[in-house]
Backbone as CSV, one residue per row, in Angstrom:
resi,resn,N_x,N_y,N_z,CA_x,CA_y,CA_z,C_x,C_y,C_z
1,MET,13.006,113.875,51.048,13.079,115.056,51.902,12.096,116.147,51.482
2,THR,11.256,115.892,50.496,10.316,116.901,50.041,9.394,117.352,51.163
3,ASP,8.909,116.393,51.974,7.988,116.743,53.049,8.646,117.650,54.076
4,VAL,9.941,117.448,54.323,10.644,118.301,55.264,10.811,119.703,54.692
5,ALA,11.195,119.784,53.413,11.422,121.073,52.781,10.153,121.914,52.765
6,ALA,8.992,121.253,52.744,7.730,121.971,52.649,7.228,122.470,53.995
7,ARG,7.854,122.103,55.084,7.369,122.494,56.403,7.561,123.990,56.628
8,PRO,6.633,124.611,57.406,6.807,126.032,57.710,8.024,126.268,58.585
9,ARG,8.545,127.456,58.515,9.624,127.947,59.365,11.024,127.530,58.938
10,LEU,11.166,126.510,58.097,12.485,126.088,57.623,12.449,125.824,56.132
11,THR,13.601,126.033,55.477,13.781,125.525,54.121,14.928,124.527,54.162
12,VAL,14.818,123.481,53.371,15.850,122.442,53.329,16.156,122.120,51.879
13,ASP,17.420,122.211,51.524,17.856,121.861,50.172,19.061,120.936,50.304
14,ILE,18.983,119.766,49.700,20.075,118.797,49.775,20.698,118.630,48.391
15,GLU,21.995,118.869,48.323,22.719,118.746,47.060,24.101,118.174,47.322
16,ALA,24.449,117.118,46.594,25.773,116.494,46.705,26.120,116.152,48.153
17,GLY,25.127,115.674,48.889,25.370,115.227,50.255,25.335,116.309,51.309
18,VAL,25.174,117.565,50.900,25.145,118.680,51.841,23.711,119.167,52.008
19,ALA,23.213,119.148,53.251,21.880,119.668,53.555,22.009,121.127,53.983
20,ASP,21.405,122.004,53.200,21.403,123.445,53.469,20.082,123.768,54.169
21,VAL,20.129,123.926,55.497,18.927,124.132,56.319,18.900,125.582,56.786
22,ARG,17.785,126.278,56.496,17.706,127.694,56.849,16.436,127.995,57.646
23,LEU,16.617,128.641,58.800,15.475,129.140,59.541,14.818,130.212,58.679
24,ASP,13.511,130.128,58.528,12.844,130.951,57.517,11.662,131.730,58.113
25,ARG,11.999,132.601,59.031,11.011,133.516,59.605,11.668,134.888,59.694
26,ALA,12.109,135.363,58.536,12.966,136.545,58.477,12.302,137.784,59.058
27,ASP,10.981,137.908,58.929,10.300,139.099,59.432,10.349,139.196,60.948
28,LYS,10.620,138.077,61.626,10.736,138.036,63.085,12.160,137.704,63.521
29,LEU,13.132,137.946,62.636,14.534,137.610,62.922,14.676,136.140,63.310
30,ASN,13.828,135.301,62.696,13.834,133.841,62.904,13.610,133.462,64.370
31,ALA,12.812,134.276,65.074,12.504,133.995,66.475,11.740,132.684,66.605
32,LEU,11.897,132.046,67.744,11.373,130.701,67.972,9.932,130.733,68.476
33,ASP,9.029,130.160,67.682,7.668,129.927,68.134,7.405,128.428,68.083
34,GLY,6.193,128.011,68.380,5.900,126.575,68.406,6.199,125.891,67.097
35,ALA,5.841,126.538,65.989,6.078,125.937,64.675,7.566,125.791,64.383
36,MET,8.369,126.764,64.853,9.812,126.674,64.622,10.419,125.536,65.434
37,PHE,9.988,125.396,66.696,10.468,124.277,67.501,10.141,122.948,66.815
38,ASP,8.915,122.824,66.333,8.498,121.590,65.658,9.358,121.324,64.424
39,ALA,9.556,122.374,63.621,10.302,122.208,62.372,11.753,121.828,62.625
40,LEU,12.376,122.454,63.629,13.776,122.135,63.937,13.920,120.683,64.377
41,GLY,13.041,120.232,65.260,13.129,118.859,65.745,12.829,117.844,64.668
42,THR,11.765,118.084,63.902,11.381,117.145,62.846,12.458,117.050,61.775
43,THR,13.035,118.194,61.426,14.062,118.206,60.382,15.326,117.491,60.848
44,ALA,15.742,117.734,62.082,16.929,117.044,62.602,16.718,115.532,62.578
45,ARG,15.541,115.078,62.973,15.264,113.637,62.969,15.276,113.079,61.543
46,ALA,14.687,113.808,60.612,14.638,113.338,59.230,16.034,113.264,58.619
47,LEU,16.866,114.256,58.888,18.226,114.253,58.342,19.062,113.137,58.951
48,ALA,18.818,112.830,60.218,19.557,111.748,60.873,19.284,110.412,60.205
49,GLU,18.109,110.267,59.602,17.729,109.009,58.970,18.039,108.977,57.477
50,ASP,18.510,110.090,56.935,18.791,110.178,55.495,20.245,109.774,55.242
51,SER,20.438,108.599,54.671,21.794,108.068,54.479,22.585,108.826,53.420
52,SER,21.910,109.666,52.630,22.624,110.423,51.597,23.272,111.689,52.148
53,VAL,22.878,112.105,53.342,23.399,113.353,53.922,24.764,113.104,54.538
54,ARG,25.723,113.937,54.169,27.090,113.795,54.664,27.551,114.976,55.510
55,ALA,26.860,116.107,55.392,27.155,117.284,56.205,25.941,118.199,56.156
56,VAL,25.796,119.035,57.180,24.650,119.934,57.284,25.147,121.349,57.571
57,VAL,24.535,122.324,56.911,24.776,123.737,57.217,23.473,124.321,57.734
58,LEU,23.544,124.950,58.887,22.371,125.533,59.544,22.555,127.042,59.598
59,SER,21.607,127.776,59.020,21.717,129.241,58.981,20.336,129.865,59.097
60,GLY,20.281,131.183,59.049,19.007,131.886,59.127,18.837,132.818,57.947
61,ASN,17.635,132.833,57.375,17.345,133.770,56.294,17.148,135.175,56.856
62,GLY,17.397,136.171,56.010,17.190,137.544,56.436,18.366,138.120,57.186
63,ARG,18.067,138.969,58.192,19.100,139.769,58.856,19.725,139.105,60.066
64,ALA,19.267,137.889,60.417,19.779,137.285,61.652,19.783,135.771,61.569
65,PHE,20.599,135.178,62.432,20.557,133.723,62.607,19.288,133.355,63.356
66,CYS,19.145,133.848,64.590,17.926,133.606,65.364,17.930,134.511,66.587
67,ALA,16.841,135.266,66.753,16.761,136.239,67.846,16.319,135.623,69.163
68,GLY,16.099,134.306,69.196,15.681,133.663,70.435,14.183,133.465,70.491
69,LEU,13.658,133.316,71.682,12.251,132.994,71.880,11.347,134.155,71.477
70,ASP,10.268,133.825,70.765,9.238,134.799,70.417,8.255,134.862,71.588
71,PHE,8.483,135.800,72.498,7.662,135.871,73.706,6.209,136.207,73.388
72,GLY,5.975,137.021,72.367,4.615,137.350,71.991,3.833,136.127,71.576
73,SER,4.471,135.265,70.807,3.824,134.040,70.361,3.500,133.133,71.538
74,PHE,4.422,133.031,72.490,4.189,132.121,73.607,3.197,132.675,74.624
75,ARG,3.108,133.997,74.728,2.057,134.562,75.569,0.688,134.210,75.010
76,ALA,0.569,134.310,73.689,-0.700,133.965,73.050,-1.014,132.487,73.231
77,MET,0.016,131.649,73.156,-0.179,130.209,73.317,-0.647,129.870,74.727
78,GLN,-0.120,130.583,75.734,-0.504,130.321,77.116,-1.953,130.712,77.372
79,GLU,-2.416,131.714,76.643,-3.805,132.146,76.791,-4.777,131.203,76.087
80,ASP,-4.251,130.419,75.161,-5.079,129.483,74.404,-4.829,128.082,74.939
81,SER,-5.600,127.658,75.927,-5.354,126.372,76.585,-5.551,125.201,75.649
82,GLY,-6.252,125.417,74.529,-6.471,124.324,73.592,-5.421,124.249,72.506
83,SER,-4.427,125.137,72.581,-3.409,125.155,71.536,-2.567,123.893,71.555
84,ARG,-2.335,123.310,70.404,-1.511,122.101,70.293,-0.077,122.396,70.694
85,SER,0.370,123.609,70.429,1.758,123.977,70.705,1.863,124.823,71.964
86,SER,1.162,124.435,72.991,1.222,125.184,74.253,2.616,125.092,74.847
87,SER,2.931,126.072,75.707,4.271,126.084,76.314,4.513,124.825,77.142
88,ARG,3.463,124.243,77.695,3.633,123.016,78.471,4.178,121.886,77.610
89,GLU,3.773,121.851,76.355,4.227,120.777,75.470,5.719,120.885,75.157
90,LEU,6.298,122.081,75.357,7.716,122.253,75.056,8.609,121.441,75.986
91,VAL,8.097,121.065,77.154,8.929,120.301,78.076,8.597,118.818,78.051
92,GLN,7.803,118.395,77.095,7.508,116.974,76.965,8.698,116.255,76.346
93,ARG,8.925,115.031,76.785,9.990,114.225,76.205,9.505,112.787,76.069
94,THR,10.142,112.079,75.163,9.841,110.668,74.982,10.831,109.851,75.784
95,ASP,10.486,108.606,76.058,11.343,107.756,76.893,12.701,107.492,76.258
96,ASP,12.773,107.540,74.924,14.020,107.193,74.245,14.876,108.416,73.929
97,ASN,14.503,109.584,74.449,15.252,110.792,74.135,15.510,111.594,75.413
98,PRO,16.765,111.890,75.725,17.044,112.655,76.947,16.582,114.098,76.863
99,ALA,16.403,114.622,75.648,16.027,116.020,75.456,14.516,116.168,75.306
100,ASN,13.962,117.219,75.923,12.550,117.503,75.698,12.386,118.213,74.359
101,ARG,11.148,118.571,74.053,10.866,119.129,72.724,11.656,120.407,72.468
102,ALA,11.710,121.305,73.446,12.453,122.549,73.267,13.952,122.285,73.176
103,GLN,14.460,121.432,74.051,15.891,121.127,74.054,16.336,120.478,72.752
104,PHE,15.463,119.662,72.158,15.852,118.942,70.953,16.043,119.880,69.766
105,ALA,15.475,121.099,69.833,15.695,122.070,68.769,17.174,122.416,68.633
106,ALA,17.916,122.302,69.732,19.370,122.502,69.707,20.110,121.176,69.781
107,TRP,19.682,120.298,70.709,20.373,119.029,70.923,20.294,118.124,69.696
108,GLY,19.225,118.242,68.942,19.056,117.391,67.768,20.183,117.544,66.761
109,TRP,20.740,118.748,66.647,21.853,118.968,65.714,23.144,118.388,66.279
110,HIS,23.317,118.480,67.590,24.472,117.850,68.239,24.417,116.331,68.075
111,ALA,23.205,115.777,68.141,23.037,114.327,68.081,23.086,113.770,66.670
112,LEU,23.045,114.624,65.663,23.093,114.156,64.278,24.389,113.368,64.047
113,PRO,24.342,112.268,63.287,25.559,111.466,63.097,26.570,112.092,62.146
114,VAL,26.174,113.156,61.450,27.086,113.813,60.502,27.440,115.206,61.032
115,PRO,28.537,115.795,60.551,28.927,117.124,61.004,27.889,118.189,60.658
116,VAL,27.674,119.100,61.594,26.757,120.227,61.408,27.546,121.520,61.583
117,ILE,27.379,122.432,60.642,28.069,123.726,60.679,27.020,124.821,60.774
118,ALA,27.101,125.659,61.788,26.209,126.808,61.908,26.878,128.017,61.272
119,ALA,26.156,128.694,60.385,26.624,129.942,59.782,25.864,131.072,60.471
120,VAL,26.563,131.865,61.273,25.910,132.830,62.159,26.189,134.258,61.710
121,HIS,25.099,135.000,61.489,25.199,136.428,61.189,24.107,137.148,61.972
122,GLY,24.194,138.467,62.026,23.184,139.213,62.759,23.226,138.851,64.235
123,VAL,22.067,138.460,64.784,22.015,138.099,66.202,21.776,136.608,66.378
124,ALA,22.340,136.082,67.456,22.061,134.725,67.930,21.896,134.850,69.427
125,TYR,20.668,135.107,69.853,20.363,135.382,71.252,19.606,134.214,71.882
126,GLY,19.876,133.947,73.141,19.088,132.982,73.891,19.010,131.634,73.204
127,GLY,17.775,131.238,72.862,17.576,129.959,72.190,18.310,129.882,70.867
128,GLY,18.438,131.007,70.172,19.180,131.011,68.914,20.646,130.699,69.130
129,PHE,21.216,131.250,70.206,22.601,130.967,70.548,22.772,129.491,70.898
130,GLN,21.808,128.927,71.622,21.889,127.519,72.002,21.795,126.602,70.782
131,ILE,20.984,126.980,69.804,20.909,126.199,68.568,22.273,126.203,67.872
132,ALA,22.917,127.366,67.830,24.256,127.441,67.226,25.252,126.577,67.988
133,LEU,25.111,126.519,69.317,25.999,125.675,70.119,25.809,124.199,69.793
134,GLY,24.625,123.829,69.314,24.365,122.442,68.964,25.135,121.964,67.740
135,ALA,25.638,122.904,66.952,26.431,122.540,65.781,27.830,122.102,66.197
136,ASP,28.475,121.331,65.332,29.860,120.905,65.596,30.841,122.049,65.372
137,LEU,30.551,122.882,64.386,31.408,123.995,64.006,30.540,125.239,63.829
138,ARG,31.125,126.414,64.089,30.401,127.668,63.929,31.244,128.648,63.119
139,VAL,30.723,129.046,61.966,31.357,130.076,61.140,30.570,131.364,61.398
140,VAL,31.236,132.366,61.956,30.535,133.525,62.507,31.038,134.821,61.878
141,HIS,30.101,135.694,61.563,30.471,137.020,61.059,31.110,137.815,62.192
142,PRO,32.174,138.574,61.913,32.846,139.327,62.982,31.908,140.272,63.731
143,GLU,30.894,140.807,63.041,29.990,141.763,63.662,28.710,141.109,64.190
144,ALA,28.644,139.803,64.145,27.483,139.117,64.726,27.428,139.410,66.220
145,ARG,26.221,139.311,66.789,26.041,139.540,68.223,25.420,138.296,68.843
146,LEU,26.090,137.789,69.863,25.667,136.544,70.499,25.481,136.767,71.988
147,SER,24.516,136.052,72.568,24.278,136.246,73.994,23.527,135.070,74.594
148,VAL,23.963,134.653,75.783,23.173,133.753,76.626,22.158,134.676,77.317
149,ARG,21.061,134.927,76.668,20.212,136.076,76.977,19.171,135.833,78.071
150,GLU,18.979,134.600,78.468,17.828,134.253,79.305,17.761,135.006,80.626
151,ILE,18.918,135.318,81.226,18.921,135.965,82.544,18.224,137.320,82.495
152,VAL,18.264,137.982,81.338,17.614,139.289,81.174,16.113,139.173,81.394
153,TRP,15.552,137.996,81.093,14.117,137.754,81.236,13.797,136.979,82.518
154,GLY,14.781,136.880,83.410,14.562,136.170,84.663,14.512,134.667,84.493
155,LEU,15.195,134.161,83.472,15.179,132.727,83.152,16.604,132.189,83.089
156,ILE,16.721,130.907,82.837,18.012,130.272,82.600,18.002,129.632,81.220
157,PRO,19.154,129.421,80.606,19.187,128.703,79.326,18.739,127.260,79.540
158,ASP,17.739,126.824,78.775,17.174,125.487,79.006,16.931,124.730,77.712
159,MET,17.706,125.077,76.670,17.633,124.345,75.400,18.936,123.591,75.166
160,ALA,19.458,122.963,76.207,20.689,122.168,76.173,21.938,123.031,76.151
161,GLY,21.768,124.358,76.217,22.929,125.237,76.185,23.957,124.952,77.263
162,PRO,23.550,124.779,78.534,24.548,124.485,79.572,25.327,123.201,79.309
163,GLN,24.667,122.195,78.726,25.349,120.930,78.420,26.356,121.114,77.287
164,LEU,26.031,121.973,76.336,26.892,122.183,75.176,28.005,123.192,75.470
165,LEU,27.664,124.231,76.235,28.622,125.303,76.507,29.817,124.812,77.308
166,GLN,29.593,123.858,78.213,30.657,123.410,79.102,31.807,122.732,78.360
167,HIS,31.559,122.266,77.143,32.617,121.610,76.369,33.367,122.592,75.462
168,LEU,32.913,123.852,75.447,33.517,124.826,74.540,34.357,125.876,75.252
169,VAL,33.950,126.232,76.476,34.678,127.267,77.214,34.880,126.828,78.664
170,ARG,35.773,127.531,79.378,35.974,127.252,80.789,34.684,127.500,81.565
171,SER,34.576,126.858,82.713,33.379,126.987,83.541,33.133,128.435,83.955
172,ASP,34.194,129.171,84.300,33.987,130.550,84.744,33.496,131.443,83.609
173,ILE,33.944,131.159,82.376,33.482,131.926,81.223,32.004,131.631,80.960
174,ALA,31.647,130.353,81.007,30.252,129.971,80.808,29.356,130.640,81.850
175,LYS,29.826,130.682,83.092,29.033,131.297,84.160,28.929,132.802,83.970
176,GLU,30.026,133.446,83.615,29.991,134.904,83.420,29.018,135.280,82.308
177,LEU,29.051,134.556,81.201,28.136,134.843,80.100,26.685,134.589,80.504
178,THR,26.474,133.540,81.289,25.116,133.180,81.708,24.593,134.118,82.788
179,PHE,25.442,134.500,83.741,25.019,135.364,84.843,24.717,136.790,84.389
180,THR,25.425,137.252,83.338,25.276,138.651,82.910,24.352,138.812,81.712
181,GLY,24.309,137.808,80.826,23.532,137.938,79.603,24.119,138.947,78.636
182,ARG,25.383,139.319,78.843,25.968,140.361,77.998,26.128,139.888,76.553
183,VAL,26.108,140.836,75.661,26.225,140.556,74.234,27.695,140.578,73.837
184,ILE,28.135,139.564,73.133,29.509,139.519,72.638,29.497,139.556,71.108
185,SER,30.552,140.061,70.537,30.683,140.111,69.084,31.203,138.785,68.552
186,GLY,31.151,138.635,67.241,31.738,137.454,66.633,33.220,137.356,66.932
187,VAL,33.884,138.501,66.979,35.321,138.518,67.262,35.594,137.970,68.655
188,GLU,34.826,138.437,69.657,35.035,137.929,71.011,34.642,136.459,71.099
189,ALA,33.606,136.071,70.367,33.194,134.659,70.361,34.357,133.780,69.898
190,ALA,35.088,134.236,68.881,36.243,133.474,68.399,37.345,133.437,69.455
191,GLU,37.555,134.554,70.136,38.590,134.611,71.167,38.265,133.671,72.327
192,LEU,36.979,133.505,72.621,36.565,132.644,73.728,36.484,131.177,73.331
193,GLY,36.526,130.897,72.031,36.413,129.524,71.556,35.009,129.121,71.164
194,LEU,34.108,130.086,71.086,32.726,129.791,70.709,32.521,129.810,69.200
195,ALA,33.386,130.484,68.483,33.350,130.503,67.019,34.549,129.721,66.491
196,THR,34.289,128.816,65.575,35.373,128.032,64.976,36.249,128.908,64.092
197,LYS,35.572,129.776,63.316,36.290,130.712,62.457,35.392,131.905,62.171
198,LEU,36.021,133.020,61.835,35.292,134.222,61.463,35.233,134.338,59.948
199,SER,34.159,134.941,59.460,34.005,135.082,58.015,33.087,136.261,57.700
200,GLU,33.443,137.004,56.678,32.571,138.076,56.199,31.389,137.502,55.422
201,GLN,31.522,136.265,54.952,30.434,135.563,54.254,30.246,134.200,54.924
202,PRO,29.680,134.180,56.126,29.616,132.926,56.881,28.861,131.805,56.176
203,LEU,27.777,132.119,55.484,27.024,131.058,54.814,27.821,130.467,53.668
204,ASP,28.423,131.318,52.854,29.223,130.824,51.728,30.373,129.953,52.219
205,ASP,31.060,130.418,53.250,32.201,129.667,53.758,31.774,128.384,54.468
206,ALA,30.617,128.423,55.141,30.110,127.205,55.783,29.733,126.160,54.749
207,LEU,29.110,126.587,53.669,28.748,125.651,52.605,29.993,125.072,51.934
208,ALA,31.004,125.905,51.730,32.252,125.413,51.135,32.909,124.382,52.043
209,LEU,32.905,124.644,53.345,33.478,123.701,54.302,32.679,122.406,54.325
210,ALA,31.350,122.510,54.259,30.505,121.318,54.250,30.766,120.470,53.012
211,ARG,30.960,121.126,51.876,31.252,120.371,50.639,32.600,119.664,50.749
212,GLU,33.568,120.319,51.382,34.871,119.679,51.594,34.724,118.437,52.471
213,ILE,33.968,118.562,53.546,33.735,117.423,54.437,33.003,116.316,53.697
214,ALA,31.983,116.697,52.917,31.174,115.717,52.192,31.983,114.975,51.133
215,GLY,33.143,115.506,50.778,33.997,114.845,49.794,34.822,113.716,50.378
216,ASN,34.790,113.548,51.700,35.512,112.458,52.358,34.582,111.260,52.579
217,SER,35.158,110.143,52.966,34.357,108.941,53.194,33.285,109.202,54.247
218,PRO,32.010,109.020,53.915,30.953,109.279,54.902,31.031,108.350,56.106
219,HIS,31.506,107.131,55.913,31.660,106.220,57.045,32.746,106.726,57.997
220,ALA,33.860,107.203,57.446,34.949,107.705,58.280,34.547,108.997,58.985
221,ILE,33.819,109.866,58.302,33.382,111.121,58.914,32.444,110.845,60.086
222,ARG,31.494,109.943,59.900,30.564,109.612,60.988,31.304,108.972,62.167
223,ALA,32.263,108.118,61.855,33.032,107.481,62.923,33.871,108.518,63.661
224,ALA,34.437,109.475,62.924,35.253,110.517,63.541,34.409,111.373,64.490
225,LYS,33.195,111.732,64.056,32.325,112.522,64.932,31.966,111.712,66.175
226,GLN,31.691,110.448,65.996,31.311,109.611,67.136,32.437,109.502,68.151
227,VAL,33.651,109.264,67.675,34.757,109.064,68.611,35.117,110.369,69.328
228,LEU,35.018,111.498,68.623,35.327,112.789,69.246,34.249,113.202,70.247
229,ASP,32.989,112.908,69.935,31.913,113.242,70.865,31.920,112.330,72.088
230,THR,32.371,111.114,71.905,32.385,110.146,72.999,33.518,110.411,73.983
231,ALA,34.666,110.851,73.496,35.876,110.962,74.309,35.704,111.715,75.630
232,PRO,35.026,112.890,75.658,34.929,113.612,76.942,33.975,112.964,77.940
233,LYS,33.176,112.020,77.505,32.105,111.480,78.345,32.438,110.131,78.963
234,VAL,33.547,109.518,78.548,33.851,108.167,79.009,35.264,108.114,79.587
235,SER,35.600,106.989,80.182,36.957,106.799,80.702,37.944,106.685,79.550
236,VAL,39.222,106.839,79.880,40.254,106.696,78.852,40.160,105.317,78.202
237,ARG,39.978,104.287,79.008,39.887,102.936,78.470,38.726,102.814,77.477
238,GLU,37.570,103.311,77.879,36.407,103.237,76.986,36.648,104.038,75.708
239,GLY,37.301,105.193,75.845,37.608,105.997,74.675,38.539,105.284,73.713
240,LEU,39.567,104.653,74.256,40.514,103.915,73.417,39.848,102.714,72.756
241,GLU,38.982,102.053,73.499,38.278,100.895,72.931,37.322,101.331,71.823
242,THR,36.727,102.513,71.978,35.847,103.032,70.930,36.634,103.329,69.668
243,GLU,37.809,103.961,69.833,38.690,104.205,68.682,38.991,102.903,67.954
244,GLU,39.374,101.904,68.731,39.749,100.607,68.145,38.583,99.977,67.387
245,ARG,37.423,99.967,68.020,36.253,99.331,67.405,35.866,100.021,66.102
246,LEU,35.855,101.341,66.109,35.470,102.066,64.905,36.522,101.924,63.806
247,GLN,37.790,101.954,64.188,38.844,101.810,63.184,38.804,100.434,62.526
248,VAL,38.597,99.399,63.330,38.510,98.046,62.787,37.353,97.937,61.795
249,SER,36.237,98.624,62.101,35.086,98.568,61.204,35.353,99.279,59.880
250,LEU,36.299,100.230,59.884,36.599,100.986,58.677,37.636,100.294,57.786
251,ILE,38.628,99.669,58.407,39.733,99.090,57.640,39.225,98.003,56.693
252,GLY,39.537,98.172,55.428,39.148,97.185,54.427,37.728,97.326,53.921
253,SER,36.982,98.285,54.464,35.609,98.504,53.992,35.653,99.141,52.599
254,PRO,34.579,99.019,51.815,34.592,99.558,50.448,35.005,101.022,50.353
255,ASN,34.484,101.861,51.225,34.839,103.281,51.150,36.276,103.542,51.584
256,GLN,36.788,102.741,52.499,38.181,102.922,52.904,39.116,102.494,51.770
257,VAL,38.768,101.413,51.099,39.549,100.960,49.934,39.481,102.008,48.831
258,GLU,38.310,102.588,48.628,38.148,103.620,47.606,38.985,104.849,47.934
259,ALA,39.074,105.214,49.218,39.892,106.356,49.610,41.359,106.127,49.252
260,VAL,41.854,104.936,49.557,43.250,104.605,49.241,43.462,104.572,47.735
261,THR,42.571,103.908,47.015,42.702,103.770,45.560,42.675,105.130,44.878
262,ALA,41.744,105.979,45.269,41.625,107.302,44.659,42.876,108.132,44.917
263,ASN,43.429,108.032,46.129,44.653,108.764,46.433,45.821,108.259,45.600
264,MET,45.926,106.942,45.461,47.016,106.362,44.670,46.898,106.740,43.189
265,GLN,45.648,106.810,42.716,45.408,107.125,41.307,45.265,108.621,41.049
266,LYS,45.384,109.409,42.124,45.307,110.866,42.036,44.025,111.324,41.333
267,ARG,42.902,110.786,41.801,41.592,111.170,41.262,40.635,111.420,42.411
268,ALA,39.510,112.030,42.073,38.485,112.264,43.097,37.840,110.941,43.478
269,PRO,37.625,110.679,44.744,37.012,109.428,45.153,35.506,109.396,44.835
270,ASP,34.980,108.215,44.723,33.560,108.021,44.469,33.017,107.157,45.613
271,PHE,32.607,107.796,46.687,32.183,107.082,47.882,30.709,106.694,47.817
272,ALA,30.418,105.539,48.386,29.034,105.098,48.506,28.429,105.708,49.762
273,ASP,27.108,105.944,49.718,26.408,106.458,50.890,26.398,105.413,51.995
274,VAL,26.175,105.863,53.204,26.037,104.960,54.339,24.765,104.140,54.152
275,ASP,24.854,102.850,54.468,23.684,101.976,54.310,22.583,102.379,55.269
């Protein structure tokens, strides 16, 4: 993971199965430019392939999680037709991925096979809010400010936010937030179901939660995420069959035996990484 950690716009530190990923453009409130989009997508793909990773924490350095799109950067990119990171490239997609380059900055975390926890402080506006929605869990500071901000700029959320938001809140709530672009606090986010929990130290608590998750069988955790993500998208029959298939694959496996043995012996388990 050294090559990922060295990329601009993000820092990545992996310890004891927990990947600590931080947006690192603090002077711009971690606003999204071409390099940030690239780093988010590349890092999500690299972590998905790293069998040692058992949980991920996504946060922002400095005073904010992410202030959304850096319009100044993209105006400059549009004026430079030879730029590799032109705005046109943001909507490119590959045949094997439903998300385009911009969407994958948020969708990539949703698609990760391991749990992702967003630690949100300061602002999470527009694209930054959508990136937080891509996480499985959100630990949010009570005074954080969140907004589906795109309508203010005459745009719509287009980084997978509508696909992710619909599973977290009622349709009318999603529409009201999107139609108005109003700013909500961390407290209101929790009341609406957008924040998993509130914390005065969201990063510390997110890392503690990630370590707790990483202490469980990585095979069972990945299977649990898969079955929970699959359930809303398939028929009841398909959902039940998925449960059955994944459970059968776990029963009697080395890590499942280790979980039982460690519990019986009242010791910490020693799980093997996913192959």
